[in-house]
C-alpha positions as CSV (number, residue, x, y, z in Angstrom):
1,M,-25.1,6.0,-3.0
2,V,-22.1,4.1,-2.9
3,P,-22.9,0.7,-0.8
4,R,-20.9,0.8,2.9
5,V,-19.7,-2.4,2.1
6,S,-18.3,-0.5,-0.9
7,R,-16.4,2.1,0.9
8,G,-15.6,-0.4,3.2
9,A,-13.7,-2.9,0.8
10,V,-12.3,0.8,-0.8
11,V,-10.5,1.8,2.3
12,A,-9.3,-1.2,3.1
13,T,-8.0,-1.7,0.0
14,L,-6.4,1.5,-0.3
15,V,-4.8,1.4,3.4
16,G,-3.0,-1.8,2.9
17,N,-1.6,-0.3,-1.0
18,T,-0.5,2.7,0.9
19,L,1.5,1.3,3.5
20,E,3.7,-1.5,0.6
21,F,4.4,0.9,-1.5
22,Y,5.7,3.8,1.1
23,D,8.1,0.6,2.3
24,F,8.8,-0.4,-1.6
25,I,9.1,3.6,-2.3
26,A,11.4,4.4,1.0
27,Y,14.3,2.4,-0.7
28,T,14.8,5.7,-3.5
29,F,14.8,8.0,-1.2
30,F,17.7,6.7,0.8
31,A,19.9,4.9,-2.0
32,V,22.8,6.9,-1.7
33,Y,23.3,6.2,2.4
34,I,22.4,2.6,1.3
35,G,25.1,2.0,-1.0
36,R,27.5,3.5,1.8
37,A,26.1,1.1,4.1
38,F,26.1,-2.8,2.3
39,F,28.0,-1.7,-0.8
40,P,31.1,0.2,0.5
41,T,33.9,0.9,-2.6
42,D,36.3,3.3,-3.5
43,S,34.2,4.6,-5.7
44,A,30.5,7.0,-5.0
45,V,29.4,6.2,-8.3
46,A,29.9,2.3,-8.5
47,S,28.6,2.5,-4.3
48,L,25.8,4.1,-5.9
49,L,25.3,2.1,-8.5
50,L,24.8,-1.2,-6.8
51,S,22.1,0.7,-4.3
52,V,20.1,1.1,-7.0
53,A,21.0,-2.3,-8.8
54,T,19.7,-3.8,-5.8
55,F,16.2,-1.8,-5.3
56,G,15.9,-3.1,-9.2
57,I,16.4,-6.9,-7.8
58,G,13.4,-6.1,-5.6
59,F,11.2,-6.2,-9.3
60,L,12.6,-9.4,-10.4
61,T,10.0,-11.6,-7.9
62,R,6.9,-9.1,-9.3
63,P,6.3,-11.0,-12.2
64,L,6.4,-14.2,-10.1
65,G,4.2,-12.3,-7.2
66,A,1.9,-11.7,-10.2
67,V,1.2,-14.9,-11.3
68,W,1.1,-16.6,-7.6
69,I,-0.7,-13.9,-5.8
70,G,-2.9,-12.3,-9.2
71,A,-4.1,-16.0,-10.0
72,Y,-4.8,-16.6,-5.9
73,A,-6.9,-14.1,-6.0
74,D,-9.3,-15.1,-8.6
75,R,-9.2,-18.6,-7.1
76,V,-9.3,-18.1,-3.6
77,G,-10.4,-14.5,-3.6
78,R,-9.4,-10.7,-3.5
79,K,-9.1,-10.3,0.4
80,P,-7.1,-13.8,1.3
81,A,-4.7,-12.2,-1.5
82,L,-4.6,-9.1,-0.3
83,L,-4.2,-10.4,3.2
84,L,-0.9,-12.5,2.1
85,T,0.8,-9.4,0.4
86,I,1.2,-7.0,3.8
87,A,2.1,-10.2,5.3
88,L,4.9,-10.8,3.2
89,M,5.9,-7.3,3.0
90,S,6.5,-6.6,6.7
91,V,8.3,-9.7,6.4
92,G,10.7,-8.1,3.6
93,T,10.9,-4.6,5.2
94,L,11.8,-6.0,8.4
95,G,14.9,-7.3,6.6
96,L,15.3,-3.9,5.7
97,V,15.4,-2.7,9.5
98,A,17.3,-5.2,11.0
99,T,20.0,-5.9,8.7
100,P,23.4,-4.8,10.3
101,S,25.5,-3.6,7.8
102,Y,29.0,-4.7,5.9
103,A,31.2,-3.5,7.9
104,S,29.4,-5.5,10.8
105,I,29.0,-8.8,8.9
106,G,30.8,-9.0,5.9
107,L,28.6,-10.0,2.6
108,A,26.1,-11.2,4.5
109,A,24.7,-7.8,4.9
110,P,24.6,-7.5,0.8
111,I,22.9,-10.7,0.2
112,I,20.3,-10.6,3.3
113,L,20.0,-6.4,1.5
114,M,18.6,-8.5,-1.7
115,V,16.7,-11.2,-0.8
116,S,15.0,-8.5,1.4
117,R,14.0,-6.5,-1.5
118,L,13.0,-9.8,-3.3
119,V,10.5,-10.8,-0.9
120,Q,9.2,-7.0,-1.3
121,G,9.2,-7.1,-5.0
122,L,6.8,-10.7,-4.2
123,A,4.8,-8.9,-2.4
124,L,4.2,-5.6,-4.6
125,G,3.4,-7.4,-7.8
126,G,0.7,-9.8,-6.0
127,E,-0.7,-6.7,-4.7
128,V,-2.0,-4.1,-7.5
129,G,-3.7,-7.9,-9.5
130,P,-6.4,-7.8,-6.3
131,A,-6.0,-4.8,-5.2
132,N,-7.5,-2.7,-8.6
133,A,-9.7,-5.7,-9.0
134,V,-11.3,-4.5,-5.6
135,L,-11.8,-1.0,-6.5
136,I,-13.5,-1.9,-10.1
137,E,-15.7,-4.4,-8.8
138,C,-16.8,-1.3,-6.8
139,A,-17.3,1.0,-8.6
140,P,-20.8,2.4,-9.7
141,P,-21.5,2.8,-13.6
142,G,-19.5,5.6,-15.1
143,Q,-17.3,6.4,-12.4
144,R,-14.8,3.5,-12.7
145,A,-11.9,5.8,-13.9
146,L,-12.2,8.3,-10.9
147,Y,-12.2,4.2,-8.5
148,M,-9.0,3.7,-10.2
149,S,-7.6,6.9,-9.9
150,L,-7.6,6.4,-6.1
151,Q,-5.0,3.9,-6.6
152,S,-2.6,6.5,-8.5
153,A,-3.9,8.2,-5.2
154,S,-3.0,5.8,-2.2
155,Q,0.5,5.4,-4.0
156,G,1.0,9.8,-4.2
157,I,0.5,9.3,-0.1
158,A,2.7,6.4,-0.1
159,T,5.1,8.5,-1.6
160,M,4.4,12.3,0.1
161,A,4.8,9.9,3.4
162,S,8.3,8.5,1.8
163,G,9.5,12.3,1.6
164,V,7.8,13.9,4.4
165,V,9.8,11.0,6.9
166,G,12.8,11.5,5.2
167,L,12.9,15.1,5.8
168,V,12.4,14.8,9.0
169,I,15.5,12.6,9.3
170,A,17.8,14.6,7.5
171,S,16.6,18.0,9.3
172,A,17.4,16.0,12.8
173,L,20.5,14.4,12.2
174,T,23.5,14.6,10.5
175,E,25.3,13.0,7.8
176,D,27.2,10.6,9.4
177,Q,23.8,9.8,11.2
178,L,22.1,9.4,8.3
179,A,24.8,6.9,7.0
180,S,25.4,4.9,9.9
181,W,21.6,4.3,11.1
182,G,19.1,7.3,10.2
183,W,18.0,6.1,6.9
184,R,16.6,2.7,9.0
185,L,14.1,5.3,10.9
186,P,11.9,5.1,7.4
187,F,11.3,1.5,7.2
188,A,11.1,0.9,10.9
189,A,8.0,3.5,10.5
190,G,6.0,1.0,8.0
191,L,6.9,-1.3,9.8
192,V,5.1,-0.5,13.1
193,L,1.8,0.8,10.5
194,I,1.5,-2.6,8.9
195,P,-0.4,-4.0,11.5
196,V,-2.8,-1.7,10.8
197,G,-3.3,-2.6,7.3
198,L,-3.7,-5.8,8.1
199,Y,-6.0,-5.4,10.6
200,M,-8.2,-3.3,8.1
201,R,-7.9,-5.9,5.7
202,R,-9.2,-8.8,8.1
203,T,-12.8,-7.1,7.6
204,L,-12.6,-6.5,3.8
205,P,-15.6,-7.9,2.0
206,E,-15.4,-10.3,-0.5
207,T,-15.5,-8.9,-3.8
208,L,-14.8,-12.3,-6.4
209,P,-17.9,-13.2,-8.6
210,E,-17.7,-17.4,-8.9
211,P,-14.5,-18.6,-9.1
212,K,-14.5,-20.2,-12.3
213,H,-10.7,-21.6,-13.1
214,A,-9.2,-24.3,-10.7
215,T,-6.0,-23.6,-10.8
216,A,-3.4,-20.6,-11.0
217,G,-2.2,-22.5,-14.5
218,A,-6.2,-22.4,-16.0
219,A,-6.7,-18.8,-14.8
220,L,-3.4,-17.7,-16.4
221,R,-4.3,-19.6,-19.4
222,A,-7.5,-17.8,-20.0
223,V,-5.3,-14.1,-20.0
224,W,-3.0,-15.3,-22.5
225,T,-5.2,-17.2,-24.4
226,D,-7.9,-14.6,-24.9
227,H,-6.2,-11.3,-24.3
228,R,-2.8,-11.9,-25.5
229,R,-2.1,-8.6,-27.5
230,E,-3.9,-6.9,-25.1
231,V,-1.2,-7.7,-22.4
232,L,1.7,-6.9,-24.6
233,L,0.4,-3.7,-25.7
234,L,-0.6,-2.8,-22.1
235,V,2.8,-3.2,-21.1
236,L,4.1,-0.8,-23.4
237,V,2.0,1.4,-22.4
238,T,2.4,1.0,-19.1
239,A,6.4,1.9,-19.7
240,S,5.5,5.3,-20.0
241,S,3.7,5.3,-16.2
242,T,6.6,3.5,-14.8
243,I,9.6,5.4,-16.2
244,T,8.1,8.2,-15.4
245,T,6.6,7.6,-12.0
246,Y,10.4,6.1,-10.9
247,V,12.7,9.5,-12.9
248,L,10.3,11.6,-10.7
249,N,11.1,9.1,-7.7
250,Y,15.1,9.4,-8.9
251,M,14.8,13.4,-7.8
252,T,16.5,13.6,-5.1
253,T,19.0,11.5,-6.2
254,F,19.6,13.5,-8.6
255,A,19.2,16.9,-6.8
256,T,21.7,15.2,-4.3
257,K,24.7,13.8,-6.4
258,T,24.5,15.5,-9.9
259,L,23.0,19.0,-8.5
260,G,25.1,19.1,-5.5
261,M,22.0,20.3,-3.2
262,S,21.2,19.5,0.5
263,A,19.6,16.4,1.1
264,F,17.1,19.0,3.0
265,A,16.6,20.2,-0.4
266,G,16.4,16.5,-2.0
267,M,13.8,15.2,0.4
268,V,11.8,18.4,-0.8
269,A,10.9,16.6,-4.3
270,P,9.1,13.1,-3.1
271,I,6.7,15.5,-1.3
272,A,5.9,17.8,-3.8
273,M,5.6,14.3,-6.2
274,G,3.2,13.0,-3.6
275,V,1.1,15.9,-2.9
276,M,0.4,16.3,-6.7
277,I,-0.1,12.9,-7.4
278,V,-3.0,13.0,-4.6
279,V,-4.4,16.2,-6.0
280,M,-4.5,15.2,-9.9
281,A,-5.1,11.6,-9.5
282,P,-9.1,12.0,-8.9
283,I,-9.1,15.4,-11.6
284,A,-7.7,12.9,-13.9
285,G,-10.2,10.1,-12.9
286,L,-13.0,12.3,-13.6
287,I,-11.5,14.1,-17.0
288,C,-10.8,10.6,-18.2
289,E,-14.5,9.8,-17.7
290,R,-15.1,13.3,-19.3
291,F,-13.0,13.2,-22.8
292,G,-12.6,9.8,-23.5
293,R,-9.6,7.1,-22.4
294,R,-8.1,7.9,-25.7
295,E,-7.7,11.4,-25.9
296,T,-6.8,11.8,-22.1
297,L,-3.5,8.8,-22.6
298,I,-2.5,10.7,-25.8
299,V,-2.8,14.4,-25.1
300,S,-1.2,13.5,-21.4
301,R,1.5,11.6,-22.8
302,V,2.3,14.6,-25.7
303,L,2.5,16.9,-23.0
304,T,5.1,15.2,-21.0
305,I,7.5,15.3,-24.5
306,A,7.1,18.8,-24.4
307,L,7.4,19.8,-21.4
308,A,10.4,17.2,-19.9
309,V,13.4,19.3,-20.9
310,P,12.5,22.6,-20.2
311,A,11.4,21.5,-16.7
312,F,14.8,19.7,-16.3
313,L,16.8,22.9,-17.9
314,Y,15.0,25.2,-15.2
315,L,15.5,23.1,-12.8
316,I,19.3,22.8,-14.0
317,H,19.8,26.4,-14.1
318,E,18.1,27.4,-11.3
319,R,19.0,25.0,-8.8
320,S,17.0,25.9,-6.0
321,I,14.5,24.2,-4.0
322,F,11.4,25.9,-5.4
323,A,12.5,25.0,-9.1
324,L,13.0,21.4,-8.0
325,V,9.6,21.5,-6.4
326,M,8.0,23.1,-9.8
327,S,10.1,21.0,-12.0
328,V,8.1,18.0,-10.2
329,V,5.1,19.7,-10.0
330,V,4.4,20.2,-14.0
331,L,6.3,16.3,-15.1
332,T,3.4,15.0,-12.2
333,V,0.3,17.3,-13.2
334,V,1.2,16.4,-16.9
335,A,1.3,12.5,-16.6
336,M,-0.9,11.4,-14.1
337,P,-4.0,11.9,-16.4
338,A,-2.5,8.8,-18.8
339,T,-1.6,7.4,-15.4
340,V,-5.5,7.0,-14.6
341,V,-6.8,5.6,-18.0
342,N,-3.8,3.1,-17.9
343,L,-4.8,1.9,-14.4
344,T,-8.6,2.0,-15.9
345,V,-8.5,0.4,-18.9
346,M,-6.3,-2.3,-17.7
347,A,-8.8,-3.4,-15.5
348,E,-11.1,-3.6,-17.7
349,V,-9.8,-5.1,-20.4
350,F,-9.8,-8.2,-18.6
351,P,-13.1,-10.9,-17.5
352,P,-14.0,-10.8,-13.4
353,E,-13.3,-14.3,-13.2
354,S,-9.2,-13.7,-14.8
355,R,-8.9,-10.1,-13.9
356,G,-6.8,-10.2,-10.8
357,A,-4.2,-12.2,-12.6
358,G,-4.2,-10.8,-16.0
359,I,-4.6,-7.3,-13.9
360,A,-1.3,-8.3,-11.9
361,L,0.7,-10.1,-14.9
362,T,0.8,-7.1,-17.2
363,Y,1.4,-4.5,-14.5
364,A,4.2,-6.4,-12.9
365,T,5.4,-7.2,-16.2
366,A,6.0,-3.4,-17.3
367,V,7.3,-2.3,-13.7
368,T,9.8,-5.5,-13.5
369,V,10.9,-4.8,-17.4
370,F,11.1,-0.8,-16.9
371,G,10.3,0.1,-13.3
372,A,13.8,-2.5,-12.0
373,T,16.2,-0.2,-14.9
374,T,14.6,3.3,-14.2
375,Q,17.0,4.1,-12.1
376,F,20.3,2.3,-13.1
377,V,20.0,3.9,-16.7
378,I,19.8,6.9,-15.1
379,T,22.5,6.9,-13.0
380,W,24.7,5.1,-15.8
381,L,23.5,7.8,-18.6
382,L,24.3,10.7,-16.1
383,D,27.7,8.9,-15.7
384,V,28.7,7.9,-19.1
385,T,26.7,11.3,-21.3
386,G,28.1,14.0,-18.5
387,S,24.6,15.7,-19.3
388,P,22.2,15.9,-16.3
389,L,19.0,16.1,-19.4
390,A,19.7,12.8,-19.5
391,P,16.3,11.7,-17.3
392,A,14.3,14.1,-19.7
393,Y,15.0,12.7,-22.9
394,Y,14.3,9.1,-21.4
395,A,11.4,10.0,-19.9
396,M,10.3,11.5,-23.3
397,A,11.4,8.2,-25.4
398,A,8.9,6.2,-23.1
399,A,5.7,9.0,-23.8
400,A,6.6,8.1,-27.6
401,M,6.7,4.3,-27.3
402,S,3.8,4.8,-25.2
403,V,1.6,6.9,-27.4
404,L,1.7,4.2,-30.2
405,A,1.5,1.6,-28.7
406,A,-1.9,3.0,-27.2
407,L,-3.4,3.9,-30.6
408,S,-3.0,0.3,-31.5
409,L,-4.0,-0.9,-28.4
410,F,-7.4,1.7,-29.3
411,A,-7.9,0.6,-32.5
412,G,-8.3,-3.3,-31.2
413,I,-10.8,-2.7,-28.2
414,A,-12.4,-0.9,-30.7
415,R,-13.2,-3.4,-33.1
416,R,-13.5,-6.5,-30.2
417,A,-16.8,-4.1,-29.4
418,T,-18.1,-4.0,-32.8
419,A,-17.1,-7.2,-34.1
420,P,-20.9,-9.5,-34.3
């Protein structure tokens, strides 16, 4: 039986995590309309590129948030760090909701938008380290992967909620209303719910053992000195999870801009993705515990390489809601086991006194380098090559790189475990 304090810690952590990812992810589904509001140009492609580039700006501060808040979680505690991240996300989301368009205040509009995204990135960069540390520290023996799968499940709920809200708004409003003010509504909904997360995290029990680092610098030096190799390899392993996730998040824009499907149809993609993440994440955790970290990750990545092109070909040929859902479902199902393994190993590699900083630094670096660029790269590749299969090829290349890095990572872990 999991102790009551552990269940409370898990719930409080996941609720806040869900709300923060919801606010960050919602931007991807309304990139087209945000581009029109803040970056009006004569070229629709240029406007969209500027919008997804601003989405990418939110990743620039994620390493800073990871270093600052992750180390803070190791020095002061998981609870104050998690309260800080959700407060910062509130500020960034308020900026998105309240900032007038370019037509109203000119150049100040995109500047405020970019600052808001930077604040959101700071919050999310610091969120993952302490949140994952809480989950791994609450997990009973033999259930670490299952508990870490809840991190993925919470992101799935955030993705699903973003899609549901987007679908309702796309169904209820006209295209002009969406472009004018409707795109703000999902962010406003998230802002209203953030106080719930703040309240729950105030009751969060502390899971940090006795702190061993007096300063943030000491915590980070311990991570880099003792686990440099693992950090670098985990960044490469995490790249595939990040790129696959944001390729799937891009499906709304891909369906509407590249395939000419309706906004309503496009919003079905994140709902399907969110549902499958929620369903598959705990299953993936059980698979990981049953068959092992290494085997689960490699099989998952090989399946991604094998099925990415067929899934996109089917969607491109059919151009229907059913085909969109099936493509997203297939790619999500095959990718989830590797994602859960990734999160679990990332938490297991670092000792408790450096876990918050280690997880946050590794995760935020990978997401900054690869997540910040994925949607921009895809948009650019689609325009330059003219091939609608460009996102599939990009996901395949990332999966192949992940397999090579994982083989080296697990070999190193095995050597360390058997060293005298």
